[in-house]
Structure formats: C-alpha cells, structure tokens
N, C-alpha and C positions, 0 to 999 in steps of 0.2 A: 575504640571498638577494640575488646580483649580479643587475644590471640585463639583463642579456642572459637568463640564466636567466629571470628574469621575464617578460620579453616572451617566449620562448619558449613557457613555462606558457599566459602570456595567449592566444596565437595557436594553441596547440594546443586549449586550452578554447573557444574559438570555432567552429575546425571541427570540433570534435566535437559538440557542441550543434547545430549546423545540421545535421550529418550525423544526428543522432540525430532530429531535428525533421522532416526528409525522411522518413525512416523510416516513422516515426510517419505521418505522411499517406500513404505508401504501402500501410502495412499496413490503414489506414482504406479504402480503396479496395481492396485485394486481402479483405479479409475481408466487404466490400459484394458481392464476387463469388463468396464459398463458401458452399455450400449446396445444399438438394434442390430449388429452385427455380433455374433456369440464369438467370444475370446474367452477362455479360462486365464485365470492368474498366472500360471505358468507360463502360459503361450503369450501372454502378454510380455512378462519378464525375458522370456526366450527373444522376442521382437525387439524389445529394447537392447537387448545384450548384443544381439545379432548384428546389430547395425552399427553400436559402437564398437564392438573387439571382430574386426573380418576375419572371414573363415570358418565361423560357428559351422558344424553338419546340418541343425536343424534349419538354417535358412536356405536349404538347398534340397534338402531329402525329399520333399513333398509334403510333408506333417503339417506345415503352415502355407493355407493359402494366399494369394496376392492379395485378395479383398479384405483377409484379415491383417496382414501386414500391412495396407493402407489407412485400414481404420483406427490401428493402433500409432501407427509412426506419422503418421499425416496430421491426423484429427485428433485425436485423444489424448497426444503425449503433449503436443506444443499448447493445448486448452490447459492441461495440469499444470505444466511447467510458466506460463503466462501469470496462471492464479496464485502460483508459489511466489514468482518474482512482484506481482503487484501487491500482494498481501504483505511481503516482506518490506516493500518501498514504503507502502501506505503506514506501518507501523513503526519505521524507523521515522518517517517525517513527523509522524506524531510525536515521538519520543523529543527531537530535536525542537520540535516548536513549543511543549510544555516547559522544555527548560528555557527556551528562548524567552518567551513570556512570564515564566513564573507560575504559569495556572493551570493546574489539574485536569481544568477542562478543554483547555487547547487542543486541536489539531486542525492538521492541514485546511480542511474546507473553512476553517474559522476567519481564515485571512482571505477568502474569495478565492485562491487560486482554482479551486475546482468549478466554480461560477466561471472564471474568466476562460478556462479551457472547455465549459460548455458553451459558450457563447461562440467561440472561434469554430467549434464542430459544428453546431448549427446552423453557423452562415453557411457551411459547405452544403450543407443538407440541403437547408432551403433555397439558397440563390445558384448553387453548382461549382463548382473548382474555378472553371473560367471566367467568372463573375470575381474571384480574389484572385488572379492573377496565378491560375494554376496551382494554387495550393491545395495539397491532398487534406482529406480530415486530420489526419493525425499531426501534419505539419500543423493547421490552423489550430488545434487545439493545443500544441503545445506553444504555440506564438500566444494565443488568449491568454494562458497561465503566466509565461512571462510577464505579458502586458499588465497582470492583475498583481503581479508580485512590486513591479517597479512601481505601480500606481501605490500599495500599500507602505514600502518605504518611505515613499515620497510625501505621502500626508503621515506617516507617525514621527518625522524629524521632531524634534524640538530643540533648540539650541546647539541646533548642528549635532544632537544624536538622537538614536532612535528610543523611542520611550516605549517601555512594554505595552502601558495601557493605550496609547495612542495607536498601536498596533492591531491592539484588539477591537477597539472602538473602527479604526480605519477598515480592516477588514470584515466586521459585521456589515457595515455603512454598505462598501463596495459590494461586498458578497450581493446585499439585497439587491441592489441597484442591477447589477448584472443579473440575477436570476430573473430581476423583471422584463429585462431584455430578451433573455431564452423565452419567457413565456410569451411575450408578444409575438416573438417568430415565429414560437410553436402554435399560436391559435390563428395566426395568420396566413400561415402557409397552406397547400394543397394537403388534402386529406391523408393522398400516397404517403406523405412525408412524414406525418406526425407519428405512424408506429416506428420509423426509424430514429427521431430523435427520441421518444421516450424510451424505447431500447436502451439508446446510449446513455441518457441522462439517468439511467437506473443501473447502469453497467452488467459487462457479459465479457466472457472472455471465448464464446462459442467461434468469432472468425479468426482464432489466433492463427499464426504459422509459424515457423521457424524462423523465417526474417522478422516478424514481428516481434521476439523475445531479445531482439539485439540491443535497442534505446531502454528497455527498463533493465537489461542488464548490466549493461556500461554504468547506467546510473544510479542504480544499487552499489556497486562496488565504488565509483567514485565516492559518495556520500558515506559508505562503509570508511572508507581509507581516510577521510577527512576527520570523520566522527570520531576514529580509535587515535587519530594523533592528537586531536582536542580533549581526549577523554578528562585530563585532568583539569581542564579549563571549564568544562562542566563542569564538573563537581563543584568547582570553586564558585562557580555562577549561581548554584543552587543557594550557597550560602547568603547569599546577596552583594549588590554591587559594591559596598563597602568593603566586605571582606575580600571578595574578587580582586579588586583594584590593589589590595593590599599585597595579594599575593602577586601582582605583575600582572593581571590579565585585564585588558582591555574591554571591557564589560562592552561597549558601544559599538566597537568595530566586531566582537564575536557575534553578538544579535545580527548583525548586518550578514556577515556570512552565513550564518544559522540560517537566514531568513531566508536567503540564496538557495541554499543547497536542499532545504527541506522544499522550497517551492516548486525549483527546476525538479525535484525528485518526484512529487507529486505531480506536476504537469505533465512529465514522460509517462508515468503511469494511466492518468485518465484519459492519455491521449490515446492511449491501444485500448484500455478496458471500459471506459468511460466513469462515469459518478459510482463509486465505491463508499458508503459511509460506515460508521462506528469502527473501523481497523484501527485506525491510527489514535483514538480515542480508549478503546477497552484494552489492546494489547499492551501498550507501555504501562497500563497499571496493574493489570496481572502478572507482567513483569516484575515490576518494583514490588510488589506484594509476595512474591514467591523468591527472589534473591536480593531485595534490597535496594537501596536508591542510587547506589556506587554505577555509576554509568560504566565501569570495568566489566561488570558482570551482567547489567541488565540489559545493555544493548544487545548482547549476541542472543539472549532467549527473548527479547523484543522482536529481532529479526528473524528467528527459526518459529517464534509462536506467529508471527503474521502469516509466513507462509503456510502453516499449518492450517489457521483458520482458516484460510481463503481457498486452500484446498479441498478444506470438509465442505465448506459453503457451495463448493462450484460441483461438487459430487452432490450434495441434495441437490443443487439446481437443477441437473440432468434428471433425477430419478424420483422426485416426491410426486410431479404431478405429469412424469412421462405419457406419452410423447411430448406433451409441452413443456419447454424449458422456462422455468422461472428467472427474473434476472437477479444479477447478485445483490442488488443494493436493497431490494426487498428481503432477501434472507439473512443478510447482515446486520439487518434491522430489527428482525424477529428475533435473532439470536443475540443478538448485541446488545438490546436494550434491556432484556431481562437479566443477562449475566453482569451486564454493567451494574444493574440494581441491587443484584446478589453480593458484588465485590465490596459495594457499598456499606451492607451489613457485617461484613467479616472484623474480626477483632484486626486484622492487618491492615487495615485498608486505610490509615492515617498516614503509613507509608508510603502511600501513593498520594497522598494529598487530600482525603478526604475527614471530613468531621473537624475542620480547622476554623 
C-alpha cells in the first residue's frame, strides 16, 4: 500500500475512533437521562462524575434527589455499560471468527456457542438451580458455551488440524441440535417459565448491575490483549494457510486459539445479556469498509463500533414502545439486517468480503 494511502487510512482510523468514543460518552449521559424518573442530561452527568470523583458539591447540596441518584447510578448506568461491553465483545468475537474460518458470513453464533449458552441457561430456568448442582443461570450459560466450543473443536479436527470448512459445518449442525433442545425445554416447561426463557433467548441488559459487568469486562480485556499481540498473525492468516505458514504462522494452532478466545468471549456475554444477534456479523464488516482489512486498524474500530451499536439499540429498546421494553435481539435484527444489505450494495463492500 502506498505511503499516502496508508497515512490516509491511519488518519481516518484515528478520527473514526475518536468520533465513536465521543458518541459512547454522549450515549452514557443520554441513557442516564431517559426513564420514568425525571433526570436531565446535565444532572445525569453530574451523578456519574460525583460517584467517580469524591467531594463534588452537587452530591450533597440537595440539587439531586436520592431517587435520581439511584435511578442513574444503580439502574441506568449499569445497563448502558453492559450494553457497551456486550456489543464490543460480540463484535470482537465476530471479527476473530471471520478470520478464523476465512468466511465473511461467520459470526460467533455460527459455531453454536450461543445455542450452548442458551441450553445451560434454560436448564436452570426450567429445572431450577438446585437440580444442576447449585449452578447459577450465568454460570450454567457459560458452561454451556464452553461445552459447545469443545464440541465444535473436536468435530472440526481433520488429520490433527482444525479445518475451517469443518468448523462451520460442525458449528451449524451442533447449533441446530442445541436449538432443538432449547425449543423442547421451552414448550415442555410450565407457562410461567416461558416468558423468562424467551426474554433470555432474545437478549436483554435490563437486569444489569455493577457486579454483572466484571465478567464481560475481564473477558473483553483478555481477548483484546490476545488479539493485539496476534495482529500480524491475523493479517497473515487472511492471505491463506500457505502464505501464513511461509511467514512462520502455525495456522492450525492459531485457529484453535482464536476459536477458544471468541467462544469464551461470546459465552461470557451471552451468560449475562442473553442471545443478541447481528452484532458480530455487521460491525466487523462496517469496520473493514471504513478503514480496511488490516487488523491493526480494523479491530479498534470494531470494538468501539460494537459498543456504540448496542448502546443505541438498548436506548431504543427502552423508548420505542415505552413503558414496554423490546428485547435487544429483536431490535438488532430489525436494524442489523437492512444495514447489512445496505453495506453489501456499497462499492467498498468487497473489502469486507462481499461480491466474491
């Protein structure tokens, strides 16, 4: 790539990253101001700053009520941050899966990880925690995702190596089987459990709390660090196995590592936010079209774009049909599918893997 084009892409990446970061901060304040308890945007910002920086005068001069403080800090801020973490995590997992199988249509759910997490969570909802040895819903969902990851890896091995084609086929088959198990559990359970099952399967961050942010945050940091350390190997893998091997990359071992990282990241997100589709499919394509396929530029935009996308979706979920809340999975499908089709029609879509 010529030096001028490289500098132009680097400048575009920087500007886009700054714009997405500012948008995310704006959405945190806006989300804190939206709800049944009346809180202005300035008040919401003051509450967040007041909790982060001790000694702020407005926290004790009576201008903010305890109800406003509770609404913003204990309910609205955690769900906004969880939406950001979930969106960033799913987007990063999607980007890693697409380079793992070298397929532009790959995303975390294609490997059955979401279906495995759903089976674990639904088992707890239907039979209760005690029947599963005291496992909580989050832990059971994570265990289901991990089991699905191990199953796909075992089925995808050919001649002691992971085959990209086998990974996709094994993921689709295993995901379909696990979805059938979930459907059977749903229709065979008591009526009062059906709503809980469906709400989890469609995704929601309405039950977010500060402690629930720890798992996704740790998973995102670990996955992000690993991806940053492997960025050159990821770029090499895009060129094909033979080229990657000639550059000193063990393609099979790298695929195995990326499968584990993406699956555990997805499982962690699904365990706290339920099944949310399209984020891992659309956002990496948006990033590639915007800044190119080089993972040094694409991954930061992917993470920030995923966070902003799901924060906007959560804000719409709370307001479009208020006081009824729309599950996130429905909104991401409504927004993601048309946006995905629009991306396909753009001239730069081939950089994202379309039209080949």
